[in-house]
C-alpha positions in Angstrom: -7.7 21.4 9.6 -9.7 23.2 12.4 -7.5 25.7 13.8 -8.0 27.5 17.0 -6.1 30.7 18.3 -3.6 29.8 20.9 -3.7 31.6 24.8 -0.3 31.5 24.7 0.0 33.7 21.3 -3.8 35.8 21.7 -2.2 36.7 25.7 1.5 37.5 24.0 3.1 40.4 25.2 3.6 41.5 21.7 -0.4 41.1 21.0 -1.1 43.0 24.4 1.7 46.0 23.6 5.4 46.0 25.1 4.0 49.7 26.2 1.5 48.6 28.4 3.8 46.4 30.1 6.1 47.5 33.4 8.5 44.6 34.1 7.6 41.4 31.3 8.2 38.0 32.8 6.7 36.3 30.0 9.4 35.8 27.7 10.8 32.4 26.9 13.9 33.9 25.3 17.0 35.6 26.4 16.7 39.7 25.7 16.1 40.6 22.0 19.4 41.8 20.2 20.0 44.4 17.7 21.7 43.5 14.0 24.2 46.2 14.6 25.2 43.6 18.0 26.7 41.4 15.6 28.0 43.7 12.8 25.8 42.4 9.9 25.7 44.3 6.5 22.5 43.2 4.5 23.1 46.2 2.0 24.7 43.9 -0.7 22.2 40.5 -0.3 20.6 39.9 -3.6 16.7 39.8 -3.0 16.2 36.6 -5.1 14.8 32.9 -4.4 17.0 31.0 -2.3 18.3 27.5 -1.6 14.9 25.7 -1.0 16.8 23.8 1.6 17.8 26.8 3.2 21.2 29.0 3.2 24.0 26.3 2.2 26.5 27.7 4.5 24.3 28.2 7.5 23.0 24.4 7.3 26.5 23.6 7.3 27.3 25.6 10.3 24.1 23.9 11.9 25.0 20.4 11.1 29.2 19.8 10.9 29.5 19.8 14.4 27.8 16.7 14.5 28.4 13.2 14.1 25.9 11.4 11.0 24.6 14.9 10.1 25.7 17.4 7.1 24.0 20.3 5.4 21.9 17.8 3.4 20.4 16.5 6.8 19.0 20.0 7.9 16.1 21.9 5.9 16.2 25.7 7.3 12.5 27.0 7.9 10.5 30.4 9.5 11.3 29.7 13.2 11.0 26.1 15.1 7.2 26.8 14.7 7.2 26.1 11.5 9.7 23.4 11.3 6.9 21.8 13.5 4.1 22.5 11.9 5.7 21.1 8.8 6.5 17.4 10.7 3.0 17.4 12.0 1.1 18.1 8.6 3.5 16.0 6.7 3.3 13.1 8.7 -0.3 13.0 10.3 -3.8 12.9 9.0 -7.1 12.7 10.9 -7.6 9.6 12.6 -3.6 8.8 13.1 -2.0 8.4 16.7 0.9 10.5 18.3 2.4 10.7 21.8 3.2 13.7 23.4 4.5 15.3 26.7 2.2 17.6 28.6 2.6 20.5 29.3 4.3 21.8 26.5 5.0 24.1 23.6 1.3 24.8 22.6 1.9 24.2 18.8 3.3 20.5 19.6 -0.3 19.8 20.7 -2.3 22.4 19.0 -1.2 21.3 15.2 -2.1 17.6 16.1 -5.4 18.7 17.5 -6.2 20.9 14.4 -5.4 17.8 12.0 -8.0 15.7 14.8 -5.1 13.3 15.5 -5.6 11.2 18.7 -3.2 12.2 21.2 -2.2 10.4 24.2 -0.4 12.7 27.0 2.6 11.9 29.3 1.4 13.5 32.2 4.3 15.4 33.2 3.2 16.5 37.2 4.8 18.6 39.9 4.6 15.3 41.8 6.7 13.5 39.7 9.3 16.6 39.1 7.9 17.1 35.7 10.2 14.2 34.6 9.0 12.0 31.4 8.1 8.3 32.9 9.7 6.1 29.9 7.8 3.2 31.2 4.5 5.2 30.7 5.8 6.2 27.1 6.1 2.7 26.1 3.1 1.8 26.7 1.4 4.8 25.2 3.1 3.5 21.6 0.3 1.9 19.6 1.0 0.0 16.2 -0.5 3.2 14.7 1.8 5.9 16.3 3.5 8.4 14.0 5.7 10.2 16.5 6.8 10.8 20.1 6.8 14.6 20.8 9.5 15.7 23.4 10.8 19.0 24.6 14.2 19.5 26.5 15.1 21.3 28.2 11.4 21.7 28.8 9.7 24.7 28.4 7.7 25.5 30.5 9.9 23.9 33.5 13.6 23.7 32.8 13.4 20.3 33.6 16.4 18.2 31.4 16.7 14.5 30.1 20.1 12.7 30.7 21.7 11.4 28.2 21.0 7.6 29.2 17.3 8.2 29.5 17.4 9.9 26.0 19.1 6.7 25.1 16.7 4.5 25.9 13.9 6.9 24.5 15.5 6.3 21.4 15.6 2.4 21.8 11.8 2.1 22.4 10.9 4.3 18.9 13.4 2.1 17.0 11.7 -1.0 18.3 8.6 0.4 17.7 8.9 1.6 14.2 7.8 5.3 14.8 9.5 8.2 15.1 10.7 10.7 17.7 10.4 14.3 17.3 13.0 16.3 19.6 12.2 20.3 20.3 15.8 21.4 21.5 15.0 24.8 21.2 16.6 25.0 24.7 19.6 22.9 24.2 22.4 25.2 24.3 21.1 26.8 27.6 21.5 23.6 29.4 23.3 24.3 32.5 24.9 21.2 33.1 26.2 18.6 30.2 24.5 19.6 26.7 22.3 16.4 25.2 23.7 15.8 21.7 21.8 16.7 18.8 19.2 14.0 18.8 19.1 13.6 15.1 22.8 12.3 15.3 21.7 9.4 17.1 19.0 7.5 15.1 17.6 8.0 11.7 14.4 7.3 13.7 14.9 11.1 15.4 13.8 14.4 13.6 15.6 17.6 16.0 13.8 21.1 15.7 15.8 24.1 17.0 15.8 27.8 16.3 17.7 31.2 16.7 14.9 32.6 18.4 15.3 31.5 22.3 18.8 31.1 23.0 20.2 33.6 20.1 17.6 36.1 21.2 16.7 37.2 17.8 13.2 36.4 17.2 12.7 39.3 14.8 14.2 37.0 12.2 12.4 33.9 11.5 14.8 31.2 11.2 14.8 27.6 12.6 15.6 24.5 11.4 14.6 20.7 11.3 17.4 18.0 10.9 17.2 14.0 10.5 19.3 11.4 8.8 16.5 9.9 7.2 15.8 10.9 3.2 12.6 10.0 2.9 11.9 12.2 5.3 13.7 14.9 4.3 12.2 14.9 1.2 8.7 14.8 2.2 9.6 18.0 4.8 10.8 19.7 1.8 8.0 19.2 -0.5 6.0 20.8 2.5 7.7 23.9 2.8 8.1 24.1 -1.0 4.2 24.6 -0.8 3.9 26.9 2.1 6.3 29.1 0.8 9.0 27.7 -1.8 12.2 29.0 0.4 12.9 31.2 2.9 13.9 34.9 3.2 17.4 35.4 2.0 17.6 38.4 4.4 17.1 36.1 7.4 19.1 33.2 6.4 22.3 35.6 6.1 21.7 37.3 9.0 21.3 33.6 10.8 24.6 32.7 9.3 26.4 35.7 10.2 24.9 35.1 13.9 26.1 31.5 14.5 29.7 32.5 13.1 30.2 34.1 16.5 28.3 32.1 18.5 31.6 31.1 20.5 32.3 35.0 21.4 29.1 35.7 22.8 27.5 32.8 23.9 29.4 32.1 27.2 28.6 35.9 28.1 24.7 35.2 27.1 24.9 31.9 29.3 26.7 33.9 32.0 23.9 36.2 32.4 21.3 33.3 32.3 23.1 31.7 35.2 23.0 34.9 37.4 19.0 36.1 36.4 18.5 32.1 37.7 20.4 33.0 40.9 18.2 35.6 41.5 15.0 33.8 40.8 16.2 30.8 43.2 17.4 33.1 45.6 13.3 34.8 45.9 11.9 31.3 45.7 13.9 30.0 48.6 12.1 32.8 50.9 9.0 32.9 49.2 6.8 30.6 51.4 4.0 31.0 49.7 5.0 29.0 46.3 7.2 26.0 45.3 8.8 24.5 42.0 10.8 21.8 40.5 14.1 23.7 40.3 15.0 24.0 36.3 18.4 22.7 35.1 18.5 24.1 31.7 16.5 27.0 29.3 15.6 30.4 30.9 12.0 29.8 32.0 10.7 28.2 35.3 7.1 27.0 36.2 6.3 27.7 39.8 3.4 27.4 41.8 1.5 28.9 44.6 1.1 26.4 47.0 -2.2 24.1 46.8 -3.2 25.1 50.3 -2.4 28.8 50.3 -6.0 29.8 49.5 -6.3 32.8 46.7 -8.5 34.1 44.5 -6.3 33.5 41.3 -8.2 36.0 39.0 -8.0 38.4 41.6 -4.2 37.9 41.8 -3.7 38.3 38.5 -5.6 41.2 38.0 -3.7 42.5 40.6 -0.3 41.2 39.4 -1.0 43.0 36.1 -2.9 46.0 36.5 -1.7 47.4 40.1 2.0 46.3 39.4 2.3 46.1 35.8 3.5 42.7 35.7 2.9 39.6 33.6 3.9 36.3 33.7 3.1 33.3 31.6 -0.1 32.0 33.4 -0.8 28.2 33.7 -3.5 28.1 31.2 -1.2 29.0 28.7 0.2 25.1 29.3 -3.5 23.6 30.1 -2.4 23.8 33.5 -4.1 25.5 36.5 -3.4 28.6 37.0 -1.8 28.1 40.5 1.2 27.4 38.0 2.9 30.5 36.2 5.9 30.7 34.0 8.4 33.0 34.5 11.1 33.8 31.8 14.2 35.3 33.4 16.4 35.1 30.6 14.2 38.6 28.9 14.4 41.2 31.2 16.9 43.1 32.9 18.3 42.3 36.4 16.7 45.3 37.9 13.3 44.5 35.9 13.2 40.9 37.0 13.9 41.9 40.9 11.2 44.2 40.9 9.2 41.8 38.7 9.6 38.8 41.3 8.6 41.2 44.2 5.5 42.2 42.4 4.8 38.6 42.4 5.0 38.2 46.1 3.0 41.6 46.8 0.1 40.2 44.6 0.1 37.0 46.3 0.1 38.8 49.6 -2.5 41.5 48.6 -4.9 38.8 47.3 -4.7 35.5 49.5 -7.4 34.7 52.0 -6.0 35.6 55.4 
């Protein structure tokens, strides 16, 4: 495999140094939580090898609210990124073909590139409101296509997929004899009706999610993949065992306790996201230098500086970062123009978000050509 270091990781706030950032608008999750927030006691956990599939109680909790899924359909992984890596390295070899929506979370693209796959991109553009063109998706699938990779709610735009659209896509996948990989990390952050877990709808679907984004605990590495397809599950388990045998029993125990409490704090969590979104929306309504496709889920958006605005983009980011101490996720993290940037509005406190948005406006004003 031919690895490269992804800009989204190389330039991440944890690598740059949180202490150097005044207003952090780069994060794609809710604000990080403490283990004390959940009242979890880890003192009596035996530090043994765990179940290779993952903590059975955790897997049962993940699966049982969805038809056609049980604990046996779930493999717990070290975050969603590990699940995506397991899927790609299990299913793909050099020269294989996949279809991937773009822009996307970098791992969904870079791992297949490292394997030297042939990739056809579903180009999601501002002009088509970052929607997936289902007809284009169908035409891109070839006889040797292994899977189609989508993310909803979409990262970095927050655009959603309708349930009838998901059903159409699954029918296409089944008729073509390939798989659908659906990254559902932000599923519970949807503003309206929440999509069902896609893996519960067809054996041709693999769903991926984690506790990092919606649950605000990326410091424990707990994600999962789920599928009804036993052959795929066996293959993915082989990959997981060769990579690390099993997960951390501490992480998975914490993950189970957190998930048991979601009905208590998830509504409050989503209320905080909505308040932050309203602040961003009000700012966008008044900021005449920028435009966006309004998100329908998640905790990120992907606005752009209007094409007609003459601006030195490198100087804009220099001013934003070094004069105002404000950081966003620049477009090149997603192989897009630097006119775009991802704003994570779920992580900062409201006053930090407000000041960070003001800093963006000021940086545009100071660096645009008059």
